TITI-808782 format. One record per atom (N, C-alpha, C): residue in three letters; x, y, z. Coordinates in steps of 0.001 Angstrom, whole numbers, padded with zeros to 6 digits, always signed. Layout:
<sites>
alaXYZ
...
</sites>
This chain:
<sites>
met-001450+005569-042619
met-000436+005907-041622
met-001088+006339-040306
glu-002110+007185-040401
glu-002792+007640-039203
glu-003455+006484-038457
lys-004024+005526-039252
lys-004663+004366-038627
lys-003639+003506-037898
leu-002448+003316-038507
leu-001392+002538-037864
leu-000928+003211-036572
leu-000781+004533-036622
leu-000362+005269-035443
leu-001403+005135-034330
trp-002689+005225-034699
trp-003760+005074-033705
trp-003713+003704-033052
cys-003508+002661-033871
cys-003445+001290-033337
cys-002264+001138-032377
phe-001118+001731-032763
phe+000071+001638-031914
phe-000161+002323-030571
leu-000725+003518-030604
leu-000979+004248-029373
leu-001988+003529-028496
thr-002970+002890-029127
thr-003966+002131-028373
thr-003326+000955-027650
leu-002436+000239-028358
leu-001755-000902-027747
leu-000869-000460-026595
val-000135+000628-026778
val+000720+001139-025716
val-000122+001541-024514
ser-001257+002186-024800
ser-002140+002619-023719
ser-002649+001432-022920
phe-003107+000386-023611
phe-003633-000779-022908
phe-002543-001514-022142
ser-001310-001500-022661
ser-000231-002191-021977
ser+000114-001533-020649
asn-000180-000238-020512
asn+000143+000484-019295
asn-001080+000798-018445
met-002248+000471-018941
met-003462+000842-018231
met-003893-000241-017261
ser-005032-000042-016682
ser-005482-000890-015603
ser-005881-002279-016071
asp-005710-003226-015138
asp-006084-004608-015384
asp-007455-004829-014753
gln-008479-004961-015573
gln-009840-005076-015062
gln-010112-006432-014412
ala-009221-007407-014634
ala-009459-008767-014143
ala-009107-008938-012672
gly-008459-007945-012056
gly-008080-008079-010662
gly-006799-008868-010496
met-006428-009094-009227
met-005120-009692-008921
met-005246-010886-007979
his-006348-011591-008000
his-006552-012717-007094
his-005430-013744-007245
lys-004786-014094-006111
lys-003690-015064-006048
lys-002439-014610-006804
lys-002352-013310-007077
lys-001183-012764-007769
lys-000513-011701-006906
ala+000714-011356-007288
ala+001460-010323-006576
ala+002239-009487-007574
phe+002523-008254-007186
phe+003445-007422-007946
phe+004860-007712-007465
val+005769-007891-008414
val+007168-008179-008095
val+008034-007012-008578
phe+008787-006437-007638
phe+009749-005381-007939
phe+011136-006019-007830
pro+011757-006395-008967
pro+012955-007223-008909
pro+014244-006489-008574
lys+014253-005171-008665
lys+015493-004452-008384
lys+015204-003043-007884
glu+016195-002485-007224
glu+016100-001123-006705
glu+015977-000124-007847
ser+015083+000840-007679
ser+014895+001837-008730
ser+014218+003074-008167
asp+014203+004137-008966
asp+013429+005317-008606
asp+012344+005602-009640
asn+012050+004580-010464
asn+011027+004786-011503
asn+010120+003582-011727
ser+010210+002571-010882
ser+009337+001402-011009
ser+008316+001432-009869
tyr+007045+001410-010242
tyr+005994+001490-009227
tyr+004665+001058-009825
val+003668+000885-008952
val+002301+000588-009360
val+001391+001647-008753
ser+000564+002246-009585
ser-000422+003231-009141
ser-001785+002552-009063
leu-002430+002647-007907
leu-003716+001986-007685
leu-004864+002979-007798
asn-005940+002537-008432
asn-007128+003381-008588
asn-008113+003074-007461
ala-008375+004068-006617
ala-009251+003870-005458
ala-010697+004206-005774
gln-011600+003478-005103
gln-013034+003765-005192
gln-013384+004710-004041
leu-012948+005952-004169
leu-013066+006893-003068
leu-013616+008212-003572
lys-014735+008633-002997
lys-015399+009848-003464
lys-015582+010890-002377
lys-015188+010580-001155
lys-015362+011531-000065
lys-014157+011455+000869
pro-013932+012488+001683
pro-012809+012476+002624
pro-012908+011291+003589
leu-011754+010844+004056
leu-011695+009692+004954
leu-011582+010133+006407
lys-012485+009608+007238
lys-012412+009839+008676
lys-011908+008598+009414
ala-011680+007530+008666
ala-011143+006289+009223
ala-010717+005411+008048
phe-009870+004441+008318
phe-009485+003500+007262
phe-008806+002281+007873
thr-008761+001222+007086
thr-007932+000054+007356
thr-007280-000360+006045
val-005986-000628+006089
val-005251-001166+004946
val-004641-002493+005369
cys-004874-003543+004586
cys-004254-004843+004834
cys-003519-005290+003580
leu-002374-005959+003763
leu-001572-006401+002619
leu-000546-007434+003060
tyr+000054-008079+002064
tyr+001224-008930+002257
tyr+002412-008289+001562
phe+003600-008425+002156
phe+004826-008052+001452
phe+005917-009068+001780
tyr+006925-009132+000905
tyr+008005-010111+001043
tyr+009271-009503+000466
thr+010279-009322+001308
thr+011530-008710+000871
thr+012668-009182+001764
asp+013891-009076+001268
asp+015059-009368+002102
asp+015855-008095+002423
leu+015188-006940+002302
leu+015841-005658+002553
leu+015856-005244+004023
ser+015079-005898+004859
ser+014770-005356+006183
ser+015994-005142+007067
met+017057-005930+006878
met+018269-005754+007671
met+019263-004824+006983
thr+018899-004341+005780
thr+019811-003522+004984
thr+019452-002045+004992
arg+018165-001745+004757
arg+017717-000348+004699
arg+016205-000277+004834
gly+015691+000939+004899
gly+014258+001145+004951
gly+013635+001062+003565
tyr+012303+000915+003531
tyr+011589+000844+002253
tyr+010106+001151+002470
ser+009494+001647+001410
ser+008079+001982+001444
ser+007226+000731+001243
ile+006147+000643+002018
ile+005216-000472+001892
ile+003900-000015+001257
phe+003423+001163+001652
phe+002160+001695+001124
phe+002216+003209+001230
ser+001988+003883+000100
ser+002080+005346+000054
ser+000809+005937-000543
tyr+000117+006769+000253
tyr-001136+007431-000135
tyr-000904+008927+000019
ala-000865+009634-001095
ala-000575+011076-001076
ala-001749+011862-001619
thr-001923+013064-001085
thr-002846+014037-001660
thr-002028+015272-002031
arg-002659+016205-002714
arg-001922+017391-003141
arg-001517+018280-001958
arg-002236+018196-000868
arg-001887+019012+000296
arg-000889+018325+001220
gln-000800+016965+001147
gln+000058+016226+002075
gln+000531+014920+001430
phe+001837+014819+001135
phe+002307+013613+000443
phe+002460+012412+001369
asn+002468+012623+002684
asn+002432+011501+003623
asn+001062+011446+004301
glu+000007+011499+003469
glu-001355+011396+004009
glu-001525+010063+004723
ile-001089+008976+004067
ile-000925+007667+004724
ile+000398+007098+004234
leu+001240+006680+005134
leu+002491+006032+004744
leu+002790+004893+005713
leu+002998+003703+005138
leu+003525+002565+005885
leu+004940+002327+005381
phe+005894+002340+006305
phe+007300+002329+005915
phe+008086+001483+006907
trp+008988+000656+006396
trp+009885-000082+007277
trp+011161+000734+007480
ser+011515+001008+008744
ser+012728+001755+009072
ser+013728+000809+009716
lys+014877+000650+009093
lys+015904-000269+009603
lys+016305+000080+011034
asp+016417-000955+011868
asp+016815-000835+013274
asp+015768-000135+014141
ile+014608+000198+013564
ile+013563+000888+014333
ile+012269+000091+014341
gly+011741-000211+013152
gly+010478-000945+013059
gly+009577-000335+012008
tyr+008289-000452+012221
tyr+007316+000045+011260
tyr+006944+001494+011576
ser+007042+002343+010573
ser+006598+003724+010670
ser+005208+003829+010052
phe+004290+004455+010790
phe+002906+004615+010357
phe+002594+006107+010416
ser+002343+006708+009255
ser+002074+008148+009193
ser+000654+008418+008718
val+000036+009428+009315
val-001261+009949+008883
val-001166+011473+008891
gly-001513+012107+007779
gly-001490+013557+007707
gly-000134+014162+008001
gly+000948+013435+007687
gly+002297+013937+007891
gly+002873+013664+009269
asp+002062+013238+010241
asp+002548+012876+011563
asp+002876+011390+011596
glu+003895+011036+012359
glu+004421+009672+012343
glu+004456+009073+013741
ile+004136+007780+013811
ile+004385+007000+015016
ile+005181+005763+014620
ile+005895+005200+015584
ile+006747+004043+015331
ile+006236+002845+016133
phe+006122+001723+015466
phe+005837+000452+016125
phe+007118-000378+016096
lys+007779-000476+017256
lys+009012-001240+017332
lys+008710-002734+017370
val+009521-003505+016687
val+009322-004955+016645
val+010628-005656+017002
ser+010502-006821+017593
ser+011697-007598+017956
ser+012130-008522+016835
asp+011172-008910+015974
asp+011483-009821+014875
asp+011606-009060+013567
ile+012729-009229+012897
ile+012929-008616+011585
ile+012150-009427+010550
pro+011320-008781+009710
pro+010555-009552+008715
pro+011452-010157+007641
val+011482-011488+007583
val+012258-012189+006553
val+011377-013100+005715
asp+010214-013465+006231
asp+009255-014284+005509
asp+008148-013380+004951
pro+007288-013909+004066
pro+006119-013125+003672
pro+005367-012652+004917
thr+005080-011355+004976
thr+004520-010737+006183
thr+003175-010101+005877
his+002214-010364+006756
his+000880-009769+006612
his+000758-008582+007561
leu+000367-007429+007015
leu+000167-006219+007802
leu-001266-005742+007681
cys-001823-005246+008787
cys-003064-004485+008766
cys-002834-003233+009596
ala-003125-002086+009014
ala-003001-000813+009713
ala-004362-000129+009697
ser-004819+000334+010859
ser-006107+001024+010917
ser-005977+002300+011728
trp-006885+003240+011448
trp-006874+004536+012132
trp-008273+005119+012074
glu-008639+005877+013116
glu-009919+006586+013101
glu-009731+007987+013655
ser-010365+008941+012991
ser-010229+010345+013356
ser-010841+010655+014720
ser-011980+010057+015022
ser-012738+010423+016220
ser-011950+010210+017510
thr-011127+009171+017551
thr-010329+008880+018751
thr-008835+009094+018524
gly-008410+009101+017258
gly-006986+009160+016948
gly-006275+007838+017170
ile-007016+006782+017450
ile-006397+005481+017720
ile-005862+004867+016425
ala-004582+004495+016470
ala-003934+003813+015350
ala-003543+002410+015797
glu-003807+001444+014929
glu-003465+000054+015233
glu-002610-000526+014117
leu-001687-001396+014501
leu-000901-002152+013533
leu-000896-003609+013949
trp-001291-004466+013010
trp-001302-005909+013224
trp-000265-006543+012310
val+000601-007371+012863
val+001654-008039+012097
val+001436-009542+012186
asp+001153-010158+011053
asp+000875-011599+010993
asp-000189-012005+012012
gly-001262-011218+012041
gly-002402-011548+012890
gly-002246-011191+014351
lys-001122-010542+014724
lys-000888-010185+016122
lys-000894-008665+016274
pro-001669-008137+017218
pro-001762-006681+017383
pro-000574-006112+018146
met-000102-004945+017694
met+000852-004160+018462
met+000061-003295+019447
val+000753-002666+020391
val+000081-001785+021347
val-000508-000594+020603
arg-001777-000286+020860
arg-002432+000841+020198
arg-001752+002164+020574
lys-001779+003118+019598
lys-001172+004422+019831
lys-002078+005531+019320
ser-001763+006760+019729
ser-002548+007928+019325
ser-001874+008616+018141
leu-002686+009010+017158
leu-002139+009629+015953
leu-003173+010553+015317
lys-002874+011825+015241
lys-003618+012814+014436
lys-005130+012795+014713
lys-005508+012861+015981
lys-006932+012890+016339
lys-007617+014091+015696
gly-008797+013868+015118
gly-009589+014922+014508
gly-009228+015247+013070
tyr-008208+014593+012544
tyr-007778+014872+011167
tyr-008715+014194+010171
ile-008832+014763+008972
ile-009614+014164+007891
ile-008733+014069+006656
leu-008677+012903+006044
leu-007828+012668+004884
leu-008532+013091+003606
gly-007781+013691+002705
gly-008331+014095+001421
gly-008640+012906+000521
pro-009670+013015-000328
pro-010093+011890-001163
pro-009366+011777-002503
glu-008850+012876-003022
glu-008192+012844-004330
glu-006758+012376-004138
ala-006595+011054-004120
ala-005326+010471-003690
ala-004541+009838-004833
ser-003233+009870-004669
ser-002317+009076-005481
ser-001824+007944-004589
ile-002184+006701-004929
ile-001816+005540-004115
ile-000766+004735-004869
ile+000409+004599-004253
ile+001561+004015-004933
ile+002114+002836-004135
leu+002410+001749-004845
leu+003160+000621-004289
leu+004550+000619-004902
gly+005554+000341-004084
gly+006920+000217-004594
gly+007790+001420-004357
gln+007187+002586-004101
gln+007937+003817-003886
gln+007292+004643-002777
asp+008078+005559-002203
asp+007591+006533-001234
asp+007444+007874-001944
gln+006236+008409-001963
gln+005987+009685-002626
gln+006463+010851-001744
asp+007355+011660-002284
asp+007759+012886-001607
asp+007130+014099-002274
ser+006253+013844-003221
ser+005350+014836-003789
ser+004175+014039-004342
phe+003129+014717-004779
phe+001941+014019-005261
phe+002270+013226-006533
gly+002360+011903-006399
gly+002604+011026-007544
gly+004039+010952-008013
gly+005002+011465-007210
gly+006378+011438-007702
gly+007412+011737-006638
ser+008586+012238-007109
ser+009750+012539-006251
ser+010197+011295-005488
phe+010430+010220-006230
phe+010833+008957-005633
phe+012346+008935-005379
glu+012761+008169-004368
glu+014171+007956-004067
glu+014473+006467-004127
lys+015535+006125-004841
lys+015919+004718-005026
lys+016101+004003-003686
gln+016674+004707-002712
gln+016971+004080-001419
gln+015736+003864-000540
gln+014564+004290-001044
gln+013314+004037-000319
gln+012405+003069-001061
ser+012877+002568-002198
ser+012045+001687-003018
ser+011972+000286-002412
leu+010879-000397-002702
leu+010711-001792-002302
leu+011334-002693-003352
val+012112-003665-002900
val+012606-004729-003776
val+012034-006026-003218
gly+011131-006649-003966
gly+010455-007833-003472
gly+009034-007908-004003
asp+008179-008578-003242
asp+006794-008815-003661
asp+005821-008081-002739
ile+004687-007696-003311
ile+003601-007132-002512
ile+002273-007542-003135
gly+001295-007838-002291
gly+000005-008298-002815
gly-001087-008281-001757
asn-002253-008745-002152
asn-003429-008790-001267
asn-003674-007432-000606
val-003528-006362-001394
val-003713-005008-000862
val-005202-004657-000897
asn-005783-004518+000273
asn-007194-004160+000395
asn-007330-002982+001356
met-008338-002144+001108
met-008528-000961+001946
met-010012-000694+002151
trp-010353-000320+003390
trp-011719-000003+003779
trp-011771+001435+004297
asp-012939+002058+004262
asp-013079+003418+004772
asp-013584+003430+006214
tyr-013230+002402+006966
tyr-013544+002328+008386
tyr-012506+001430+009057
ala-012451+001478+010375
ala-011508+000649+011130
ala-012115-000731+011356
leu-011463-001751+010847
leu-011932-003115+011059
leu-011800-003496+012529
ser-012697-004358+012984
ser-012637-004874+014349
ser-011532-005929+014448
pro-011081-006246+015668
pro-010102-007327+015813
pro-010574-008639+015205
glu-011848-008950+015356
glu-012376-010195+014786
glu-012284-010174+013253
glu-012590-009028+012666
glu-012513-008913+011205
glu-011075-009015+010714
ile-010134-008400+011430
ile-008726-008485+011037
ile-008227-009922+011138
asn-008628-010633+012178
asn-008253-012043+012290
asn-008817-012863+011139
thr-010036-012528+010723
thr-010634-013229+009581
thr-009868-012930+008299
ile-009469-011665+008106
ile-008669-011286+006929
ile-007360-012075+006918
tyr-006692-012144+008055
tyr-005412-012864+008139
tyr-005597-014351+007828
ala-006746-014895+008206
ala-007034-016316+007950
ala-007461-016576+006508
gly-007562-015511+005702
gly-007899-015685+004294
gly-009287-015230+003909
gly-010053-014697+004860
gly-011393-014217+004564
gly-011362-012797+004016
thr-012540-012242+003784
thr-012623-010873+003290
thr-013904-010212+003780
phe-013919-008884+003739
phe-015088-008114+004157
phe-015396-007033+003139
ser-015504-007406+001894
ser-015888-006504+000804
ser-015198-005147+000900
pro-013904-005079+000612
pro-013183-003808+000665
pro-013854-002780-000234
asn-014038-001550+000283
asn-014785-000552-000478
asn-013942+000639-000947
val-012621+000594-000700
val-011719+001606-001254
val-010758+000968-002253
leu-010083-000093-001833
leu-009242-000902-002730
leu-009623-002363-002557
asp-009958-003023-003646
asp-010345-004435-003620
asp-009393-005203-004528
trp-008518-006003-003937
trp-007490-006714-004701
trp-008076-007606-005796
arg-009225-008181-005536
arg-009833-009089-006518
arg-010402-008337-007713
glu-010695-007059-007537
glu-011257-006244-008618
glu-010373-005027-008885
leu-009095-005178-008663
leu-008174-004048-008680
leu-007992-003470-010074
thr-007959-002146-010136
thr-007535-001462-011358
thr-006270-000680-011023
tyr-005320-000699-011940
tyr-003993-000158-011628
tyr-003237+000182-012905
gln-002143+000923-012725
gln-001195+001196-013808
gln+000205+000832-013331
val+000949+000167-014190
val+002323-000226-013897
val+003280+000695-014643
arg+004322+001122-013949
arg+005372+001916-014568
arg+006727+001291-014235
gly+007618+001254-015230
gly+008950+000713-015011
gly+008956-000806-015003
glu+009930-001382-014299
glu+010089-002842-014273
glu+009361-003429-013072
val+008134-003815-013314
val+007291-004471-012319
val+006608-005637-013011
his+006593-006803-012364
his+006008-007994-012969
his+004851-008511-012113
val+003895-009151-012760
val+002787-009808-012075
val+003061-011311-012077
lys+003151-011896-010882
lys+003471-013313-010724
lys+002557-013948-009666
pro+002467-015297-009644
pro+001682-015927-008591
pro+002229-015561-007207
gln+001338-015369-006261
gln+001780-015006-004913
gln+002527-016157-004246
leu+003438-015823-003322
leu+004266-016814-002652
leu+003805-017124-001223
trp+002646-016592-000840
trp+002091-016863+000475
trp+000773-017620+000321
pro+000258-018207+001400
pro-000969-019018+001284
pro-002160-018221+000744
</sites>
């Protein structure tokens, strides 16, 4: 009986644990609104962040209906340590250390959309690139340092460390090609990423991703090039 129980617990553990094979040419699919479906990403991060770049693809038809979380990085001291969020009728919200700036856009995202967001502490310069095109640079949280012990969540907006999700902020759709670096990529590097290249991501590497899935989330082939 004890052996059977051990085998069962092992299978359950592996079904919810990280996928060592990575996610090349795959995407996470969140098929419906929820407050309990999400993906937790394991970062290769051992020291505080003084700069970063996050690049990813997402695909949803929610943009004209309501806001939703795109990328949520929380620490125990600040649950909006990094937050990329779509705000209906406003545009992209980019938060660092709890402070927020807005990048207004004229085009509502309806097709698979590529985003790159970068920030550096030394200057406070924040950049957002949408489908390979840069928005006007803005100032955000100059001199701040991000904590390394992070909870990184796709599909939900963390209002506490690793939790306190709201259904009306959840992503319904696809997300993939999530990569993160501990420095600000140059414009040339971001253009290369958008064209399908890579620069050895050293915080999150989609091709070597380890993660945990909770709730109703599926892994399917990506719908973008």
